[in-house]
RONUPA-189054 format. One record per atom (N, C-alpha, C, O): residue number from 1; x, z, y; atom name. Coordinates in steps of 0.001 Angstrom, whole numbers. Layout:
% RONUPA-189054
+-----+---------+---------+---------+------+
!   n !      c1 !      c3 !      c2 ! atom !
+-----+---------+---------+---------+------+
! NUM !       X !       Z !       Y !   CA !
...
+-----+---------+---------+---------+------+
END
This chain:
% RONUPA-189054
+-----+---------+---------+---------+------+
!   n !      c1 !      c3 !      c2 ! atom !
+-----+---------+---------+---------+------+
!   1 !   15103 !   -4333 !   -9377 !    N !
!   1 !   13748 !   -4386 !   -8359 !   CA !
!   1 !   13719 !   -5985 !   -8611 !    C !
!   1 !   14525 !   -6861 !   -8925 !    O !
!   2 !   12153 !   -5865 !   -8257 !    N !
!   2 !   11190 !   -7312 !   -8286 !   CA !
!   2 !   10531 !   -7065 !   -7910 !    C !
!   2 !    9838 !   -6186 !   -8423 !    O !
!   3 !   10104 !   -7806 !   -6341 !    N !
!   3 !    8854 !   -7471 !   -5749 !   CA !
!   3 !    7939 !   -8664 !   -5276 !    C !
!   3 !    8387 !   -9573 !   -4577 !    O !
!   4 !    7057 !   -8626 !   -5561 !    N !
!   4 !    5959 !   -9668 !   -5550 !   CA !
!   4 !    5063 !   -9471 !   -4199 !    C !
!   4 !    4176 !   -8634 !   -4366 !    O !
!   5 !    5085 !   -9867 !   -3320 !    N !
!   5 !    3776 !   -9389 !   -1816 !   CA !
!   5 !    2870 !  -10526 !   -1621 !    C !
!   5 !    2879 !  -11289 !   -2587 !    O !
!   6 !    2258 !  -10797 !    -870 !    N !
!   6 !     983 !  -11250 !    -562 !   CA !
!   6 !    -116 !  -10720 !     479 !    C !
!   6 !    -708 !   -9649 !     340 !    O !
!   7 !    -289 !  -11525 !    1434 !    N !
!   7 !    -960 !  -11107 !    2507 !   CA !
!   7 !   -2095 !  -12086 !    3382 !    C !
!   7 !   -1821 !  -13157 !    3923 !    O !
!   8 !   -3381 !  -11441 !    3362 !    N !
!   8 !   -4020 !  -12816 !    3830 !   CA !
!   8 !   -4526 !  -11943 !    5096 !    C !
!   8 !   -4995 !  -10805 !    5072 !    O !
!   9 !   -4239 !  -13026 !    6519 !    N !
!   9 !   -4985 !  -12361 !    8075 !   CA !
!   9 !   -6170 !  -12727 !    8231 !    C !
!   9 !   -6248 !  -13669 !    7442 !    O !
!  10 !   -7036 !  -12635 !    8658 !    N !
!  10 !   -9178 !  -13472 !    8515 !   CA !
!  10 !   -9398 !  -12692 !   10067 !    C !
!  10 !   -8699 !  -11852 !   10636 !    O !
!  11 !  -10327 !  -13175 !   10360 !    N !
!  11 !  -10885 !  -12898 !   11560 !   CA !
!  11 !  -12644 !  -12596 !   11257 !    C !
!  11 !  -13089 !  -13297 !   10348 !    O !
!  12 !  -13049 !  -12214 !   11522 !    N !
!  12 !  -14611 !  -11640 !   10927 !   CA !
!  12 !  -15335 !  -11949 !   12366 !    C !
!  12 !  -15480 !  -11166 !   13305 !    O !
!  13 !  -15817 !  -13541 !   12249 !    N !
!  13 !  -16044 !  -14133 !   13708 !   CA !
!  13 !  -15102 !  -13986 !   14642 !    C !
!  13 !  -13922 !  -14334 !   14598 !    O !
!  14 !  -15990 !  -13181 !   15913 !    N !
!  14 !  -15571 !  -13213 !   16743 !   CA !
!  14 !  -15417 !  -11282 !   17162 !    C !
!  14 !  -14914 !  -10776 !   18165 !    O !
!  15 !  -16071 !  -10587 !   15941 !    N !
!  15 !  -15976 !   -9312 !   15946 !   CA !
!  15 !  -14909 !   -8383 !   15826 !    C !
!  15 !  -14734 !   -7446 !   16606 !    O !
!  16 !  -13994 !   -8723 !   14566 !    N !
!  16 !  -12834 !   -8227 !   14238 !   CA !
!  16 !  -12105 !   -9615 !   13654 !    C !
!  16 !  -12414 !  -10782 !   13412 !    O !
!  17 !  -10548 !   -8444 !   13561 !    N !
!  17 !   -9324 !   -8881 !   12774 !   CA !
!  17 !   -9340 !   -8362 !   11129 !    C !
!  17 !  -10093 !   -7428 !   10853 !    O !
!  18 !   -8647 !   -8870 !   10230 !    N !
!  18 !   -8465 !   -8002 !    9230 !   CA !
!  18 !   -7001 !   -8574 !    8402 !    C !
!  18 !   -6653 !   -9748 !    8530 !    O !
!  19 !   -6430 !   -7861 !    7787 !    N !
!  19 !   -5280 !   -8292 !    7081 !   CA !
!  19 !   -5914 !   -7568 !    5309 !    C !
!  19 !   -6390 !   -6449 !    5118 !    O !
!  20 !   -5760 !   -8305 !    4624 !    N !
!  20 !   -5789 !   -7809 !    3443 !   CA !
!  20 !   -4097 !   -8390 !    2522 !    C !
!  20 !   -3654 !   -9537 !    2454 !    O !
!  21 !   -3504 !   -7097 !    1939 !    N !
!  21 !   -2275 !   -7213 !    1378 !   CA !
!  21 !   -2196 !   -6721 !    -103 !    C !
!  21 !   -2979 !   -5901 !    -582 !    O !
!  22 !   -1118 !   -7337 !    -807 !    N !
!  22 !    -787 !   -6697 !   -2065 !   CA !
!  22 !     532 !   -6995 !   -2524 !    C !
!  22 !     957 !   -8133 !   -2322 !    O !
!  23 !    1224 !   -6184 !   -3090 !    N !
!  23 !    2309 !   -5619 !   -3545 !   CA !
!  23 !    2369 !   -5173 !   -4792 !    C !
!  23 !    1565 !   -4335 !   -5202 !    O !
!  24 !    3606 !   -5825 !   -5759 !    N !
!  24 !    3177 !   -5472 !   -6766 !   CA !
!  24 !    5035 !   -5259 !   -7238 !    C !
!  24 !    5585 !   -6266 !   -7684 !    O !
!  25 !    5870 !   -3964 !   -7107 !    N !
!  25 !    7328 !   -3669 !   -7397 !   CA !
!  25 !    7312 !   -3354 !   -8615 !    C !
!  25 !    6462 !   -2582 !   -9059 !    O !
!  26 !    8528 !   -4063 !   -9578 !    N !
!  26 !    8826 !   -3462 !  -10703 !   CA !
!  26 !   10334 !   -2940 !  -10595 !    C !
!  26 !   11307 !   -3648 !  -10339 !    O !
!  27 !   10339 !   -1581 !  -10836 !    N !
!  27 !   11652 !    -914 !  -10946 !   CA !
!  27 !   12274 !    -707 !  -12559 !    C !
!  27 !   11689 !      71 !  -13312 !    O !
!  28 !   13226 !   -1291 !  -12921 !    N !
!  28 !   14163 !    -773 !  -13885 !   CA !
!  28 !   14564 !     305 !  -13678 !    C !
!  28 !   14952 !     234 !  -12512 !    O !
!  29 !   14763 !    1405 !  -14067 !    N !
!  29 !   16134 !    1945 !  -13610 !   CA !
!  29 !   17313 !    1880 !  -14437 !    C !
!  29 !   17005 !    1473 !  -15557 !    O !
!  30 !   18559 !    2126 !  -14317 !    N !
!  30 !   19644 !    2327 !  -15178 !   CA !
!  30 !   20260 !    2677 !  -16263 !    C !
!  30 !   20763 !    2256 !  -17304 !    O !
!  31 !   20001 !    3759 !  -15540 !    N !
!  31 !   20554 !    5551 !  -16617 !   CA !
!  31 !   19464 !    5875 !  -16539 !    C !
!  31 !   18651 !    5753 !  -15623 !    O !
!  32 !   19328 !    6733 !  -18461 !    N !
!  32 !   18308 !    7581 !  -18972 !   CA !
!  32 !   17713 !    8980 !  -17879 !    C !
!  32 !   18348 !    9548 !  -16990 !    O !
!  33 !   16967 !    9113 !  -18125 !    N !
!  33 !   16167 !   10009 !  -16921 !   CA !
!  33 !   16062 !   11796 !  -17458 !    C !
!  33 !   15730 !   12277 !  -18541 !    O !
!  34 !   16389 !   12272 !  -16504 !    N !
!  34 !   16659 !   13613 !  -16500 !   CA !
!  34 !   15226 !   14533 !  -16946 !    C !
!  34 !   15212 !   15723 !  -17263 !    O !
!  35 !   14165 !   13685 !  -16871 !    N !
!  35 !   12984 !   14312 !  -16956 !   CA !
!  35 !   12603 !   14785 !  -18375 !    C !
!  35 !   12191 !   15859 !  -18813 !    O !
!  36 !   12917 !   13490 !  -18979 !    N !
!  36 !   13345 !   13073 !  -21106 !   CA !
!  36 !   14398 !   14066 !  -21743 !    C !
!  36 !   14623 !   14219 !  -22944 !    O !
!  37 !   14887 !   14594 !  -20861 !    N !
!  37 !   16417 !   15080 !  -21709 !   CA !
!  37 !   17338 !   14082 !  -21801 !    C !
!  37 !   18029 !   14102 !  -22820 !    O !
!  38 !   17612 !   12870 !  -20695 !    N !
!  38 !   18211 !   11605 !  -20701 !   CA !
!  38 !   17995 !   11100 !  -22437 !    C !
!  38 !   18868 !   11081 !  -23304 !    O !
!  39 !   16675 !   10755 !  -22555 !    N !
!  39 !   16356 !   10176 !  -24205 !   CA !
!  39 !   15885 !    8905 !  -23673 !    C !
!  39 !   15813 !    8122 !  -24620 !    O !
!  40 !   15497 !    8293 !  -22478 !    N !
!  40 !   14841 !    6753 !  -22238 !   CA !
!  40 !   15396 !    6510 !  -20921 !    C !
!  40 !   15793 !    7353 !  -20117 !    O !
!  41 !   15370 !    5221 !  -20801 !    N !
!  41 !   15117 !    5024 !  -19425 !   CA !
!  41 !   13422 !    4910 !  -18270 !    C !
!  41 !   12325 !    4602 !  -18737 !    O !
!  42 !   13629 !    5182 !  -17076 !    N !
!  42 !   12835 !    5070 !  -16463 !   CA !
!  42 !   12469 !    3775 !  -16598 !    C !
!  42 !   13396 !    3009 !  -16861 !    O !
!  43 !   10978 !    3125 !  -16455 !    N !
!  43 !   10374 !    1526 !  -16084 !   CA !
!  43 !    8913 !    1679 !  -15092 !    C !
!  43 !    8011 !    2465 !  -15385 !    O !
!  44 !    8888 !     928 !  -14088 !    N !
!  44 !    7599 !    2265 !  -13278 !   CA !
!  44 !    7304 !     899 !  -12448 !    C !
!  44 !    7983 !     379 !  -11563 !    O !
!  45 !    5639 !     342 !  -13220 !    N !
!  45 !    5333 !   -1068 !  -11954 !   CA !
!  45 !    4053 !    -500 !  -11176 !    C !
!  45 !    2952 !     -74 !  -11524 !    O !
!  46 !    4700 !    -691 !   -9988 !    N !
!  46 !    3763 !     190 !   -9067 !   CA !
!  46 !    3265 !   -1293 !   -7840 !    C !
!  46 !    4127 !   -1936 !   -7240 !    O !
!  47 !    1768 !   -1567 !   -7705 !    N !
!  47 !     704 !   -1513 !   -7154 !   CA !
!  47 !    1045 !    -989 !   -5662 !    C !
!  47 !    1524 !      54 !   -5216 !    O !
!  48 !     484 !   -2431 !   -4988 !    N !
!  48 !      12 !   -1372 !   -3762 !   CA !
!  48 !    -953 !   -1881 !   -2739 !    C !
!  48 !    -375 !   -2600 !   -1923 !    O !
!  49 !   -2304 !   -1738 !   -2500 !    N !
!  49 !   -3344 !   -2308 !   -2151 !   CA !
!  49 !   -3307 !   -2013 !    -220 !    C !
!  49 !   -3277 !    -874 !     245 !    O !
!  50 !   -3312 !   -2704 !     258 !    N !
!  50 !   -3683 !   -2438 !    2355 !   CA !
!  50 !   -5099 !   -3330 !    2431 !    C !
!  50 !   -5321 !   -4372 !    1816 !    O !
!  51 !   -5924 !   -2687 !    3284 !    N !
!  51 !   -6788 !   -3752 !    4136 !   CA !
!  51 !   -6782 !   -2965 !    5235 !    C !
!  51 !   -6691 !   -1744 !    5361 !    O !
!  52 !   -6899 !   -3903 !    6059 !    N !
!  52 !   -7164 !   -3322 !    7530 !   CA !
!  52 !   -7907 !   -4033 !    8671 !    C !
!  52 !   -7523 !   -5173 !    8931 !    O !
!  53 !   -8869 !   -3541 !    9352 !    N !
!  53 !   -9702 !   -3842 !    9798 !   CA !
!  53 !   -9692 !   -3398 !   11249 !    C !
!  53 !   -9802 !   -2186 !   11434 !    O !
!  54 !   -9570 !   -4247 !   12381 !    N !
!  54 !   -9363 !   -3714 !   13961 !   CA !
!  54 !  -10351 !   -4817 !   15035 !    C !
!  54 !  -10813 !   -5953 !   14930 !    O !
!  55 !  -10346 !   -3995 !   15828 !    N !
!  55 !  -12105 !   -4355 !   16961 !   CA !
!  55 !  -11348 !   -3674 !   18539 !    C !
!  55 !  -10823 !   -2597 !   18822 !    O !
!  56 !  -11608 !   -4828 !   19231 !    N !
!  56 !  -11380 !   -4374 !   20518 !   CA !
!  56 !  -12677 !   -4383 !   21042 !    C !
!  56 !  -13412 !   -5310 !   20701 !    O !
!  57 !  -13178 !   -3356 !   21957 !    N !
!  57 !  -14400 !   -3217 !   22390 !   CA !
!  57 !  -14032 !   -3692 !   24021 !    C !
!  57 !  -14870 !   -4321 !   24666 !    O !
!  58 !  -12847 !   -3364 !   24543 !    N !
!  58 !  -12536 !   -3742 !   26121 !   CA !
!  58 !  -11322 !   -4758 !   25695 !    C !
!  58 !  -11091 !   -5346 !   24638 !    O !
!  59 !  -10526 !   -4716 !   27171 !    N !
!  59 !   -8726 !   -5101 !   27178 !   CA !
!  59 !   -8501 !   -3584 !   27121 !    C !
!  59 !   -7286 !   -3508 !   26936 !    O !
!  60 !   -8951 !   -2414 !   27173 !    N !
!  60 !   -8562 !    -946 !   27030 !   CA !
!  60 !   -8507 !    -569 !   25931 !    C !
!  60 !   -7489 !     -90 !   25431 !    O !
!  61 !   -9765 !    -738 !   25260 !    N !
!  61 !  -10002 !     229 !   24301 !   CA !
!  61 !  -10045 !    -553 !   23245 !    C !
!  61 !  -10482 !   -1696 !   23378 !    O !
!  62 !   -9476 !      45 !   21644 !    N !
!  62 !  -10081 !    -872 !   20835 !   CA !
!  62 !   -9678 !     468 !   19336 !    C !
!  62 !   -9264 !    1610 !   19539 !    O !
!  63 !   -9915 !     -45 !   18188 !    N !
!  63 !  -10193 !     799 !   17281 !   CA !
!  63 !   -9541 !     124 !   15901 !    C !
!  63 !   -9313 !   -1084 !   15826 !    O !
!  64 !   -9271 !    1060 !   14823 !    N !
!  64 !   -9008 !     112 !   13451 !   CA !
!  64 !   -8906 !    1090 !   12395 !    C !
!  64 !   -8411 !    2215 !   12449 !    O !
!  65 !   -9687 !     229 !   10998 !    N !
!  65 !   -9400 !    1161 !    9832 !   CA !
!  65 !   -8621 !     840 !    9075 !    C !
!  65 !   -8430 !    -341 !    8784 !    O !
!  66 !   -7907 !    1939 !    8513 !    N !
!  66 !   -7332 !    1084 !    7472 !   CA !
!  66 !   -7066 !    1686 !    5779 !    C !
!  66 !   -7337 !    2883 !    5683 !    O !
!  67 !   -6673 !    1148 !    4709 !    N !
!  67 !   -6646 !    1834 !    3550 !   CA !
!  67 !   -5512 !    1310 !    2804 !    C !
!  67 !   -5095 !     152 !    2803 !    O !
!  68 !   -5047 !    2371 !    2136 !    N !
!  68 !   -3584 !    1718 !    1871 !   CA !
!  68 !   -3866 !    2835 !     474 !    C !
!  68 !   -4133 !    4034 !     563 !    O !
!  69 !   -3679 !    1838 !   -1079 !    N !
!  69 !   -3484 !    2381 !   -1946 !   CA !
!  69 !   -2476 !    2127 !   -3049 !    C !
!  69 !   -2335 !     965 !   -3431 !    O !
!  70 !   -1727 !    3145 !   -3624 !    N !
!  70 !    -436 !    2885 !   -4053 !   CA !
!  70 !    -943 !    3139 !   -5937 !    C !
!  70 !   -1568 !    4152 !   -6248 !    O !
!  71 !    -752 !    2610 !   -6463 !    N !
!  71 !    -561 !    2847 !   -7930 !   CA !
!  71 !     834 !    2858 !   -8956 !    C !
!  71 !    1685 !    1980 !   -9093 !    O !
!  72 !     757 !    3767 !   -9401 !    N !
!  72 !    1991 !    3656 !   -9767 !   CA !
!  72 !    2404 !    4089 !  -11135 !    C !
!  72 !    2725 !    5276 !  -11184 !    O !
!  73 !    2462 !    3566 !  -12027 !    N !
!  73 !    2435 !    2960 !  -13870 !   CA !
!  73 !    3714 !    3541 !  -14017 !    C !
!  73 !    4444 !    3178 !  -13095 !    O !
!  74 !    4357 !    4412 !  -14933 !    N !
!  74 !    5379 !    5117 !  -15260 !   CA !
!  74 !    5710 !    5027 !  -17009 !    C !
!  74 !    4790 !    5124 !  -17821 !    O !
!  75 !    6551 !    4912 !  -17253 !    N !
!  75 !    6710 !    4835 !  -19008 !   CA !
!  75 !    6848 !    6316 !  -19485 !    C !
!  75 !    6424 !    6702 !  -20574 !    O !
!  76 !    7710 !    7403 !  -18240 !    N !
!  76 !    7358 !    8452 !  -18065 !   CA !
!  76 !    6338 !    9531 !  -17310 !    C !
!  76 !    6470 !    9711 !  -16099 !    O !
!  77 !    5635 !   10020 !  -17828 !    N !
!  77 !    4125 !   10863 !  -17187 !   CA !
!  77 !    4190 !   11516 !  -15680 !    C !
!  77 !    3335 !   11574 !  -14796 !    O !
!  78 !    5770 !   12059 !  -15751 !    N !
!  78 !    5836 !   12865 !  -14436 !   CA !
!  78 !    6121 !   11660 !  -13378 !    C !
!  78 !    5963 !   11989 !  -12202 !    O !
!  79 !    6351 !   10882 !  -13516 !    N !
!  79 !    6016 !    9592 !  -12433 !   CA !
!  79 !    4836 !    8611 !  -12196 !    C !
!  79 !    4868 !    7624 !  -11461 !    O !
!  80 !    3939 !    8985 !  -12836 !    N !
!  80 !    2463 !    8264 !  -13349 !   CA !
!  80 !    2059 !    9003 !  -11875 !    C !
!  80 !    2433 !   10122 !  -11523 !    O !
!  81 !    1173 !    8050 !  -11094 !    N !
!  81 !     163 !    9126 !   -9581 !   CA !
!  81 !    -495 !    7896 !   -9262 !    C !
!  81 !    -159 !    6788 !   -9681 !    O !
!  82 !   -1658 !    8209 !   -8332 !    N !
!  82 !   -2296 !    7146 !   -7920 !   CA !
!  82 !   -2495 !    7664 !   -6618 !    C !
!  82 !   -3216 !    8662 !   -6591 !    O !
!  83 !   -1883 !    7104 !   -5090 !    N !
!  83 !   -2566 !    7400 !   -3826 !   CA !
!  83 !   -3017 !    6612 !   -3108 !    C !
!  83 !   -2669 !    5450 !   -2896 !    O !
!  84 !   -4280 !    7544 !   -2454 !    N !
!  84 !   -5116 !    6760 !   -1684 !   CA !
!  84 !   -5032 !    7396 !     -63 !    C !
!  84 !   -4933 !    8602 !     164 !    O !
!  85 !   -5083 !    6518 !     816 !    N !
!  85 !   -4753 !    7109 !    2327 !   CA !
!  85 !   -6021 !    6406 !    2880 !    C !
!  85 !   -6326 !    5320 !    2387 !    O !
!  86 !   -6652 !    6849 !    3697 !    N !
!  86 !   -7687 !    6128 !    4897 !   CA !
!  86 !   -7296 !    6605 !    6064 !    C !
!  86 !   -6957 !    7788 !    6076 !    O !
!  87 !   -7241 !    5887 !    7240 !    N !
!  87 !   -6437 !    5754 !    8378 !   CA !
!  87 !   -7366 !    5046 !    9664 !    C !
!  87 !   -7859 !    3923 !    9779 !    O !
!  88 !   -7357 !    6378 !   10659 !    N !
!  88 !   -8950 !    5722 !   11703 !   CA !
!  88 !   -8160 !    6140 !   13012 !    C !
!  88 !   -7536 !    7175 !   13250 !    O !
!  89 !   -8431 !    4751 !   13965 !    N !
!  89 !   -7456 !    4978 !   15036 !   CA !
!  89 !   -8293 !    4461 !   16213 !    C !
!  89 !   -8990 !    3450 !   16130 !    O !
!  90 !   -8140 !    5493 !   17715 !    N !
!  90 !   -8947 !    4743 !   18579 !   CA !
!  90 !   -7700 !    4472 !   19505 !    C !
!  90 !   -6956 !    5414 !   19776 !    O !
!  91 !   -7425 !    3069 !   20052 !    N !
!  91 !   -6287 !    2920 !   21017 !   CA !
!  91 !   -6769 !    2735 !   22593 !    C !
!  91 !   -7669 !    1917 !   22782 !    O !
!  92 !   -6216 !    3458 !   23756 !    N !
!  92 !   -6688 !    3192 !   24702 !   CA !
!  92 !   -5109 !    3111 !   25791 !    C !
!  92 !   -4234 !    3881 !   26187 !    O !
!  93 !   -5439 !    1823 !   25895 !    N !
!  93 !   -4082 !     984 !   26562 !   CA !
!  93 !   -4291 !    1398 !   28265 !    C !
!  93 !   -5365 !    1556 !   28847 !    O !
!  94 !   -3151 !    1493 !   28734 !    N !
!  94 !   -3071 !    1681 !   30268 !   CA !
!  94 !   -2104 !     874 !   30465 !    C !
!  94 !   -1674 !     692 !   31604 !    O !
+-----+---------+---------+---------+------+
END
């Protein structure tokens, strides 16, 4: 397993805070895979991207929006996939 992460935090004037992150994960499995009748070992390269924005309206109310993208490339078709997740939150702090 080999991971290579990077992240960047930033502000959008005084309006919001953000984060952009990237991770590359290389997986080389040790044993042949059963999905292909044990004829080859699985090798995956996964890219992950995250974008997160947050804004405080008051001391008690804030909101954020996030995106997570996962793109898995594999030499075995059953493990090839893309995942896209969007999340929105409103926070009330007492």
